[in-house]
DRENROKE-535721 format. One record per residue: x, y, z of N, C-alpha, C in turn. Coordinates in pm, whole numbers, plus 50000, padded with zeros to 5 digits. Layout:
<sites>
XYZXYZXYZ/...
</sites>
This chain:
<sites>
283412809489766282142814889818282322819789960/281652830389988281832836290121280972829490223/281002834990339280262829090450278772830990435/278302839390340276862841990327276292835590201/276852824290155276252816990044276462823789911/277682828889882277942834589753277662849189739/277232855789847276922870089842278132878789872/279252872789888280432880789915280692882090063/281792887190097282122888690240281192898690307/280912895990432280042904990509280732918090534/279982928990513280522942390536280162946490677/281122949590755280782953690894279982966690895/278982966990986278102978790998278752989091089/278763001091040279383011891117278313018291204/278503017991330277563023791426278163036691478/277403047291463277883060591506277653061891656/278713064291725278673065991870278463080591904/277613083392002277423097492041278643102692115/278783115792116279913121592192279833117592340/280973118792404281033114992545280123123992627/279373117692717278473125192807277093127692752/276793122892631275463124792572274813111292546/273483111192557272723098992531272443097692382/272303085592334271983083992192270613089892160/270543096192043269293102892002268273092591957/267033093992010265913085591968264723094591940/263883090891845262683099091818261783099691941/261073110991956260173112492071259043102592066/258643098991947257573089191932258113075291960/257223066292005257683052792033257933044991905/257483050091792257783043991662259013050791604/259943043191554261123048891491260763055991361/261653065091322261373072891202261293064091079/262103053591077262113045090959260893035790952/260113035091058258953026291062257633033891055/257703046691017256473054591015255443048990918/255933043590806254993038490708254343025590753/254793019690867254223007290917253223009291032/252903021791063251993024291175250603018891143/249963012891238248613007591212247603018691195/246473015191136245403024891120244813028691255/244373041291265243793045891390244823049691494/246113050291457247133053391557246983067691608/246663077091516246523090991558245343092591652/244213085991619243053086691708243353080391843/244153069491841244503062991967245343072292054/246293079691994247103089092072246233100292128/245283105392047244393115892098243543110692212/243103098292203242303092492311243133090892438/244393087692422245273086692538245413100192605/245493111092528245623124292588244353128392659/243183124592606241923128592667241723122492804/242233110792828242053104192957243273105793046/244103115493018245233118193106246443109693077/246573104192957247763096692923247763082492970/246653077693027246603063893073246123054892961/246713043292945246273034392837244853029492862/244023030792763242623026792775242243016192674/243163010792601242843000392504242663005892365/242302997492272242123001692135240863009992119/240833018592016239613026591994238413017791967/237233022092022236003014791999235793003092091/236713000492184236572989192275236552994392418/235562990292496235422994892634235982984492729/236632989492834237092980792940236282983693064/235682973693118234792975293233235252966293345/235282972393464235702964693581234512956893633/234572943893625233462935393666233752929893803/232712927593877232852922094012232272908094011/233132898394018232672884594029232132878793900/232362885693786231882880393660230382880193647/229682889293717228222889293714227652897593601/228482905593534227982914693433227992907993297/227022911293211227052906093075228102913092993/228772905792905229792911692819229132918792701/229652930592662229072937392547229502930792418/228622931592317228972926192187229752936492108/229972933991979230782942991899230122956591883/228812957091889228122969891877228042977492007/228582972392116228552978992244227302976492324/226392967892275225142965092346225272952392428/224512951692536224592940092624223982927992555/224622916792571224112904592511222832900192582/222782901492714221612897792793221142909992871/219842912492865219302923792941219302920793089/219022908393128219012904193267219952892393282/220812892993380221722881993409221032872893510/220422862193460219642853593549220522846293648/221762843893616222652837493713222862846593833/222942859593810223072868993923221802868694008/220642868093945219382867694019219312855094105/219702843694050219672831194127220642831594244/221802837794225222802838194331222462848294441/221542857494414221222867994512219752867794551/219112856294545217692855494582217472859094729/218372854994817218212858194958218292873294982/219242879894918219362894394934218152901594877/217682897294762216502903694701215272901794789/215102889794845213962887394933214012895895059/215212897395116215342905595236215052920195205/215522925395094215252939195055213762941195024/213132931194966211692932094937210882932995066/211242924895165210542925395294210772938895362/211992943995357212272957195415211472968095346/211322966995216210522976795142209072976695189/208512964795207207132963695254206992969395396/207952966795482207902971795618207912986995622/208812993195547208893007795548207603014095493/207093008695383205883014395324204663012595414/204513000895474203342998295559203393006495687/204573007595749204683015595872204413030295844/204963035395736204723049495702203243051995676/202583042995606201153044595580200333043595708/200703034595797199993033095924200143045496010/201373050696020201583062896098200873074796034/200833075195901200133086095834198643086195863/198013074495861196583073695894196343077496039/197233072996129197073076096272197193090996299/197983098196221198133112596241197063120396165/196733115896045195783123395963194363122596016/193973111696077192593110196123192223120396231/193003121996338192633132396434192733146496378/193673148796287193753162096225192493164896142/191993154896073190773156695995189573159096085/189503151996196188403154296291188463168296349/189673173096378189813186796429189383196996324/189713194296197189303203396092187783203496075/187113192196099185653191796093185023198496214/185673197196327185143203296449185313218496446/186443223096398186713237396385187053240196238/186093243696158186313245196013187393255395976/187653264996062188693274896029190093268696025/190283257296086191593250796085191873243395955/190823240895877191013232495759191923238995655/191713251795630192543258795532194013259095569/194363264195689195773264195728196383250095737/195573240595784196083226795795196393220995657/195493223395563195723218395428196903225395362/197053238395389198203245595335199513240795393/199533238095524200773233395588201183219795537/200233210595528200573197295474200953198095326/200373207595254200743209295114202173214295098/202593223395188203983228195185204943216795216/204603208495313205453197095345205543187395228/204443186095155204433176695043205303181594928/205473194694915206273200094804207773199794831/208183196894952209623196294981210223184294908/211323186094836211953174394771212343163894873/212133151494836212343140494932213783139894980/214743141194891216143140394931216503151795024/216003163894996216273175295083215663173095222/214463167395227213823164895357214623154795439/215103144295375215903134395448217213140395498/217813149195419219063155695462218803164795581/217653171695583217323180195697217063172195824/216603159895809216313151595927217543144295980/218573142695898219743134895939220423140596065/220593153996080221243158896204220503155396331/219203152596323218403149896441218173134896464/217983127496359217693113196374218783104096317/219753109796245220853101796193220423093196074/221343084696031221063075495920220363063095975/219133064996016218393054096079217063052196008/216353041896049215033039295993214043050096033/214263056596148213363067296190213363078796091/214523081996034214593092595933213723089195813/213793076895768212973072695654211483073295688/211113068295804209703067895840209123081795859/209883090995918209373104595937209123111295802/210093110095712209903116195581208773109995503/208673096795502207613090095428206233093095487/206143094095620204863097295684204403111295650/205343120795644204983134595611204353135495473/204853127595378204323128295242202933121995228/202473114695327201123108895320200053117995381/200453128195457199483135995533198543143895443/199073150395341198223158595255197113150295191/197453138895136196453130595068195433125195166/195903120595282194993114295377194083124495444/194613135695487193793145795554192703150795460/193053153795338192063159095244190973148795214/191343136295192190323126395159189443122995278/190013122695398189183119795515188183130995540/188633143495529187733154795550186633154995445/187003153395319186003153795213185043141995222/185543130495264184663118995279183643120995389/184073126295503183133128595612182173140095582/182643149895507181743160795468180693156295368/180983145795295180053141095193178883133295247/178843130695378177713123495436176493132795436/175373127495396174153135595385173713140595522/173333153395532172833158595661171563151495707/170753146795614169523139695652169863126595724/170923119995680171333107695748171813110795889/172533121595904173003125296038171833129096129/170873135996074169703139496155168933126996197/168813117396108168123104996143168883097396251/170203097096241171003090296344170903097496477/170853110596473170703118296597169333116096658/168323114896574166963112496625166843098696687/167693089396643167683075896700168393075496835/168963086496879169603086997009171083083197009/171703082996893173123079696887173963091596931/174993088797006175893099297049176803103596933/177623113896957178523118796852179533107996812/180053101096910181023090496879180353078996804/179163075396846178453064596777178103068596634/177703081096614177413085696478178673085496391/179783088696451181023089096373181423075096326/181423065396417181933052096382180873042996319/179593045596346178563036796294177863042296170/177943055196148177233061196036178193068395940/178943077895993179743086495905180913079095841/181703071995922182863065095867182493054295764/181483045995788181123036295683180693042895552/179963054195561179543060995439180703068295371/181653072895449182803080095393183963070795356/183803057895380184903048595358185373047895213/184523048495111185053048294973186013059794944/185673071994989186573083194968187853081695048/187723076595171188913074695254189823063995195/189253053195146190063042495087190733047194958/190083056194885190733061594765191993069294803/191923076994912193123083994958194203074595008/193783063995077194763054295127195443047195009/194703044194905195313037694788196353046694723/196023059394706196983068794646198213070294735/197993071494865199123072994958199983060394960/199383048594950200153036194952201043034994829/200493037694711201293036694589202393047194588/202093059294634203103069794640204223066094737/203863060594851204873056894951205763045694901/205193035994832206003024994779207053030394682/206703040294603207683046294513208723054594585/208323061694692209273070194764210233062294852/209873050094887210763042094971212113040094902/212123039094770213373036894698214343048494717/213833060694740214703072194758215503071194888/214933064594988215623063495117216863054695109/217113048194995218353040594979219563049694985/219383062594956220503071994961220963074695103/220153071195203220563073195342220723059695413/220933049195337221203036195396220013027395417/218803031995381217603023695395217133020095254/215863020595229215373020195092214853007095041/215112995795106214582983395053215092980594913/214182979594818214552976794679215352988194617/215322999794676216123010794623217613008094627/218052999394715219472995994719219902988894592/218992981694529219332975494402219592985994295/218852996994299219093007894204220493013794224/220843016294350222153022094379223263012594339/223082999794368224112989894336224292988794184/223202988094112223302986893967223862999293902/223513010993954224013023393895225503025193919/225953022594041227363024494072228263014593998/227753002593968228552992493898228242991793749/227363000693700226993000693559226492986893518/225582981593599225072967993582223552968993583/222912965093473221472967493456220602957693531/221102945893561220232935593620219632939893755/220392944893852219752949293978218732960393958/219002969393866218062980393841216742974993787/216812965793693215602960093635214832951993738/215542944193819214882936193922214182945194023/214862955594070214242964794164213052972094106/213152976093980212032983093914210822973993901/211022961893854209912952693833209232949293966/210022946594069209442943194199208712954994261/209222967094244208542978894299207192981194232/207172980194100205912982094028204932970894062/205422958594069204542947494102203962948994243/204792953394337204302955494474203232966194479/203422977294408202412987894405201092982994347/201162975194239199942970094177199222960394269/199962951394332199342941394422198702948294542/199392958094601198842965194716197562972694677/197562978994561196362986194517195192976694497/195452965094438194372955394418193862949994552/194762947794647194332942994778193482953394850/193832965994837193032976494900191662977694835/191592975394704190282975394637189412963994689/190012952394705189262941094760188812943694904/189682950094981189322953495119188162963495123/188192973295034187102982895028185792976094990/185842966794897184622959694856184072951194970/184972945395050184512937295162183922945895274/184462957995294183982966495403182742974395364/182532976795236181372984695191180602976895084/179942966095122179192958395019178022966294963/177412975395040176292983194987176732992694877/177962997594887178463006494783178662998894652/179102986394661179292978194542177952975094477/176942972194560175612969394504175012981694437/175242993394497174703005694439175393008894306/176693006194297177413008694172177012998894063/176642986394101176202976694003174852980293943/174032986994020172732991193970172873002293867/
</sites>
């Protein structure tokens, strides 16, 4: 019996050597010609996918590779959908950052609204004093309102830089049209008979304005302030593109990392803030104009 258990003597294998100065021939494919029948399924699609991304290995077909930062992202299931819509562990670990961004959002919106009222009120009084100014003033503020927010911030950057002043100037400009129009229309809506009675009582122009006209025009003015407040809260998120933005930074962070949790948190907090501010302004209007509430109840 031979060395191979009765199969006979081993036959030496003849290996063909290439000529001198030449490398041994190998197939261009990484699979040998004799192993073609052993290629796994989807091999052709995998090669095409490699060519589409520049020849870099991207994994098996149908499977995504995502660069995660700190393991905060939810893993996709077999269907490619996120297992969890919100990663609550990420929310718990970033409560301080979310709170700070929320406070910054409130500051930007409130300052812009305050500056808008401070500028719109004298402009409205000037339009009432000189009626010919109302048309051009309304047209000018309307043109400013139609400028895209991102374009306006880019135009302001050469003068004010990437600072909070750039955000406040842009946000204040967008409140002027709403506030000027509502203040003018509210003061115009005061009955002339009421003004004549106040004048007959010996009230000066300033006293008539603050004691008679403004209280009667307050519902219309508060309606404009409510619209401007909700609009400003939404526009604050756009200022995240210039380094400000409050909750808008969560949108940028979630979008750049393909992570839905910051986007959802920022969206929910922005909507909740707008609703709460609107309800607070309604309560403030009811407290300042109790006679209007009684008249509406009748």
